[in-house]
Every structure is written in structure tokens, then in C-alpha cells.
N, C-alpha and C positions, 0 to 999 in steps of 0.2 A: 362534855365535848366529844368530836368522832371523828378521828385520823384517816381519812381514806386515801391518802397520798404513799402509799406503803412502793411504788415504781419508781418512784422518786430518792424518799430515803426511808429508812426507819428509823425508829429508835433504838437507841442501843442497849444490851441487855443488861442488868444491873450487875450482874457478876463479872461480864466486860468491862463496865467502868472501873470497879473493883480491882480488876486484875492491871489493867496499863496502868492506874495510880501507883498501885503497888511495884511493878515491875520498876515505872518512871523513878522511884524513889530506892528501889533497895538493888536493883540490877540496871545501874546509869554507864558501866563500861562498855567500850566500843568494840563489838566483837573481833573487829580486825587484831584488837592487841592481846600482848603475849603474856599479861600479868593473868593474876588470879580473877580481875573484875571483868577483863575481857574475854575470860575463857568461860565463866559465868553466863556473860550475856550470849557467846557463841555454843553455847550449848541448850539454852533458851530458843534462840533462833534456827536451831536442828531440830529440838522437838517441837517445835511449831508448826515446821515444815512436815513432821512425820505425821502430826494431826491432820494438818491440810490435805496431804498427799492420799492417809488414809481413807479421808471422806468421798474421796472422788477415785478409789481406786488405781492408782499410780504409786512411783517412787519418790522418796522425798529429793533428790535429782532434777526431778523432770520441774520441780517448782521452783521460778524466778519470781520474788517480790518486789514489786512493783509500789507506785502510788493509788492504782486505781484504776478503774476498767479502762481509762480513755488512754492510760498510757500503756496501759496492755495490747490495746488494741493498734495502738501506735508501732509498739517495737514488733507485733507481731507482723503485722501488712509489711509496713516499711521494710523491717529487717528481714524480710522473707524476698521483697521484689528486689532489693539491693544486692543481697547475696546470690541470688538464683538467675538476676537479670543474663546470665550467658546463656541458660538456656532457652529464656525466651523472654518478651515483654508483656503480653496478654497476660489479663487479673480478669476473674470476674465474681462479679457480688450481685445484689439485689437491689430494687426500687427502692426499698423499705428501710434500710439500715439506718442506725442509731447514726447521729454528725460526728461521733467519732469515728465513723469508719469511712462513712459516705466522705468527710471532708479529706481523709488519707487519700482514696482516691482518688478525688478530684487535685489534688497535688500531685499523685504519681502521674498523673495525663499529662498535668503540664510539665514535666520531666521525660517524656516521651514514651511513657508505659499505654499501653492498650486496653482499655477497661471496657466491657459489657457489662451493662446492667439490667439484670434478668426481671421481668416484670412478673407480679403473682396475681391469682385469681383474685375474684371477688370477696372473697373472704381473708385477703390478704396470705395465702396460701403460696407457697413457691411446688410448681411441677415439677416431677423429677425429671420429665424427659425434654423440660427447656432446659436444664443443668446439662444434660448430655449432650443434647443440639448444640450448644456453645462451646464446648471444648473443641480444642484444636491442637497440632501442633506443636505452636508457639505458646500454650497455656501453663503456667506455671504456677499460680494460685487460684484457689476459690474460698471465699470468706461469706458465709453464711450465719446471723444470728438463729440461737436456739427458739427463744420469744420473743416475740416484737414486743418491744418497751411502752408500745403507744395500745394498739388494738390487744396485743395479748394471744396473736394467734401463732401454735406450735408449729416450727419447720420442721421438715423431715432430715432432720440433720442424720441420723442413722443410717437412712436409705441413702442419699449424700454420699456419706462415707464408705459404705459397700460398693457403691458406683466408682467413685474414684480410687478405691481399691484395683481397680483394673490398670489404674494412671498412675504408675509408679513415680514420675515426675510432674507430680502436681501436687501441691500440700492441700490440707484443707485445713483453713480457720475459723472457728465459732467463737463469736463473742456469746458467751453463756451467762451473762450479766444477770438475764430477768429469770434462767432457767436454773442454777446450781441451787440447791437449798429449797426450790422449791418445787421440780421435778426431778424423778429417776435421773440420772447422768454418769455416761461411761465414756470418759474421752477414748480410753484405750481400746474397750471394746466395738465402739461405733467408727474405729478406721478414723479419730481426730489428730492432727500433726500438733494443733495448737490451738488453744480457750482461753479467753479473757474471763476474767472475774472480779469484781469489785465487793469489800466488805460490806457496804456500809446499807447493802441493799439485803441483808441478811442477819439488820441489826448488830454488825459491828461497827469499827469506826471508821468515820471518814478519811480518806488522805490513806488507805492501805488497800491493795489490790494484790492479785498474782497472774500471773500465766504459763500456763502450762505449756512446755515443750516436748514432745517426744524423741524419744534418744535419736541420735543421727541427726535430727532436723537442726541446721546451721542460719544462725541470723547475724546481722551487720547489727552491731550496738548502735543505740541512738545515744547514750552518754558513754564519754568515757574517762578514766580517770583512774582509780583506784583496782578496778577490775575484780570489785562487788559481785556476787551472784553467778560466778562462773564468766565474768568479763563479761555477761549481757547487761548489767545495770550496776554502771559504777557511782558510789555513793555510801557512806554510811549507812547502814540498813536500821531501819525505825522499830527499833525492836519492842518495844512495848506496844506499838499500834498493830505488829506482826503478829504477838504473841495474845494479842484482844483478838485480830482476824482470826485465828484457828481456835480459841472460846467460843467466839459466835458462830461459827460453821458448825462447830461438833454439839455446840446446843440444838441450832436449827437443824441439824441434822437426825435428832435424837426422834425416833417416833414420826419418822417421814411419811409413811403410808396413811397412818391416822388421822397425820396433819392434812395432807393432800385429800383425803377423804370427807372432812370437815369441811374444808374451804369449798370444793367444789359441790356442795350442798347450801353454803353462803352463795356462792353464783349463781348457782340455779334459783335461789329464792329471788336474788337482786335483778336476773335476765327476766325472769317472768314479771318482774316488777313494771320493767322499765319496757319492754314489748305490750304492757296494756296502755302504756301512755299512749295516745295517738298523734300528739304532738313528736315524739322522738323515735328515734331509728338506731338500731341494734347496729353497731359495726362488727364485725367477722363472724363468727357462727355462734348458731343458738345451742348448738353440741358440745357440752363439755369434754368430750374427750378431742377434739381441734383445738382446746384452746386451754392459757394455762390458770391456774386455779385463783389466783388473784387478780388477775385485770379482769376488768366489763369497761367498755367503751361506746359511748352512743354518740347521735348527732341530735340537735334541736335548730333545724334547719330554718334561717334567716335571725337568728340570734347571734349574737358575739358570743363566743364562749365563756370569755372575762365576766361579762355581764352574768351569768349563772354562778361561777364560781363566786365571785364576789356576793351573792345574793345567800347561798347558799354557808359561807363563811359568816354572814351577819346570824346565822340560827347555829353558830359554832360547827359546822363542817367540813372540812377540807377535803376538797377533790382537786384536781387538775384539769389542763386541757392536754397539751401533747405533751414529748419530753422535755421534763424540767430544763433543760440545756436548752431548749428553744424556744419555751412557753411565754418570754417575753415578749417573743417575736408575734405581731398581730398576722402575719402571711399565712395564707393556707396551710395545712398539714401536708406535705408531700408524702406521706404515708395513705392518707385520704384520698388524694387525687390517683393516685398509683392505683386504688382500690377502685377507681373510675367513680368517684363522688362528683358533685357537682362542685364549683368553687364555693357556693353556698353552705353548700354542706361539710366543706373542708375548713370554713374557720370558725365552724360551732361545735366543732368535737369534744368530748369531754370524757374522761378517763375517771375511773375508780379503781383502787387500788387498794386492797386490804391484806392484814395480818391476819394469823389462826386464833388470836385470841380473842376475837369478835364473835359474837352469836346471831342467829336469824333475828332476836330483839334489835339488835345492832342495828339490823339491815329495815327492818319495819320504820324504825324513827327515820332512818336516811330517805325510804321512800315514802313516807309523811311530807316530811319535809321538800322533797323533790315534785311532789305532787302540786304543792303549795304554789313554789316557786313556778311552776309553769302553768298557773293562773294564775299568778300577778301577771308575769312576763307575755302570756301569750297576746293579750288585746293589742300589743306593741308591735305583732307582726302583722302582713295583710293576709288574708284569707288565703291566697293562693300557694304564700311560705306555709300556711297550716294543712292545705291539701297534701302538698308536696311531703311533709314530713310523714304523713299518713302510710305511704307509697315504702312495701318492704317486698 
């Protein structure tokens, strides 16, 4: 079995599973309770936040624990838009954001906010000048993902943060779900005001995540009640999952430069193999420095993506189509359309995403299986589709 869908989710570390079970069994107190069990849970919660904050170079007070990336994105974008709407009602994002970001903006548009959706280039990268041109007196928030979850393109968030430093009334939010623990990431140094993170993308538990909030940034809470998480996320904290998230982040950040170098070697091997198959078209850039180390995306024009996914599944190899949140829909990929792909290509996109535990031999096995699948399926295509697939 070869699991190549790590952008959708990752198997949790054994140590994380053990830690979560131990906390559930022995530290089940409510961290808001004043008795001993509650105090123990509160200490564990604070310790976990210290680990999380230390991993990204911020303070524990900057960390708001949530249920994952979707809630973090909603809290950051809605919370900022509602709180600062007296300054203006113009928001900026890109055409290739995750559904948990773009659907929030669609909703805010219906509520009277004005949203600019910035285009990207053919490789899926946002140009800095495009951001600058979209800014106006009414702008209160810019939201740009760190790594595109479908194509894998790294966005210039550090440069955008430097640009927005000249606009103190404009907040900068980054969906860092596919970047944290995969690439170097420093929200404070990069001028980021808010960033969203999800634990199950770095071998932590599902149902846990956090939002980094810079000091001084105010948000209108989406959930009210007991006032937990500095009043921004009411509800009893899920201490076992938060502790598990902290442990997973610490383990994932260990030896990050070595892991990064290893995954880029795997990516290079995989990209070279895909480019050598005439029927396939690589999405994004062939250059490692422009792309995340763990995601490779390609199109098999004329062939529905799910057909390829199931053909590989029969060989016990697991990849995906677009974002896992939208993979069951047969509509063309909005991200691929934004890159200028044809509709035929945009329904044929396939995503490979992998962990640092794999080796070159695993990529060799996968490429052998992929070539077999392409040979089997190619007779189903018209000659014109095959020719289009050769164009790069």
C-alpha cells in the first residue's frame, strides 16, 4: 500500500495517539474548573500552547485553539471583517483559495462587503504588483494562502507582508494549513496578523487547529458562551486533542531542513517521471523553489480524474483529485480554471501528496503503476485529447 494523499490528511504519529489516550484517561478535568483536576488540565493546555507558539516563533497568548483550519479561517476573516467594518468594507483574496476561505468571502459579499478576487499566473502564483494595485482606502483585510492545497504553489506571503506593513489599517491573514511544518514559516517576522493551522495536516489529530493572532488585533467572536480562548472561542477546550496537536507539531518540526531536502528530492524524481509521460501535463512549476515539497499536480486531459484515482486504488496506491473538501464534486477545478486550463483539463486534475517517510523506491513504484494506468486508459481517449496532453 502506498498512501499519497497527505494534503488531504496524514496518519497521526503513534506517540500522538498514545499521548491523546493518556490525557483523556488521566487528565479529564475541565480546564475552567478551580479544583485540582481542572488546574492540571489548565496547566496542560498552557504547556501545549507554549510548544505550539515556540514552533512558529510567537507567544502563547497569540494562540487561539480551534477545531481546525476551517474554523480558524472563518474566525480570522469574519471576525476581522465584522470588527473593522467601520474602517471600510473592502476585502482582498485570490481566485485559488481553499473553500473554507472563498465561501466565507462569498457570504460576506452577500452581507454588503466588497471583495476583490486576485488572479494568479499560469503557475498559480500571485504577483505582488497585483496586490498593490488592488489596495484602496476602503481595504481592511488581505487573505492569501501560503501554499495552494491543490497545485502546491508557494505564494509570496513574506513579500506581501512587507508590502502591507506600509498600510497599517490593512490586516493580513494567511491560510497556512499546507505550509506549517512543511516549510519555514515565521508569522511575526513576515508581518502576518492572522494565520490558520490544522493539526491533521502534520500527523496530529483531526478536529484540532489553531489561529495565530498578533497582539492588538481585535476579532468579533463567532461563538459566544463561557468566554474561553480570550473570549474569542467559547466552549470547553479539547485538552487531549490540543496536547496531541502540540506533540505532532513538535515532532514534525524536528530536523525540518533535512526533511525538506529529502522531500524535494522525491518531488524532483516524481516531476521528472510525470513530465516524461506524453499524455500528462504538469501543473504549477517544475522548479522546486517555487513549489511546496510535498505536492505534485498533473492533468490527464480527456480522462475524468476519478477514473485514474480508482485505477490506482486497485493497485493499492492512493492519490486524490482536487481539495478533499470538494473532491466528491465532478465540477471542473476552479483552481485549474484560474490557471488558464481548459475545462477538459480542469476535470482531469490529479494531486499526489506525500510524507517525508517515503523513499525514491516508493516513487519508482508509483510511476510504474501510473504508466500502466495511462497505457490502459489512453485507448479510451480521442487522438485530439492525447495531442493536447502533450502540449506544455
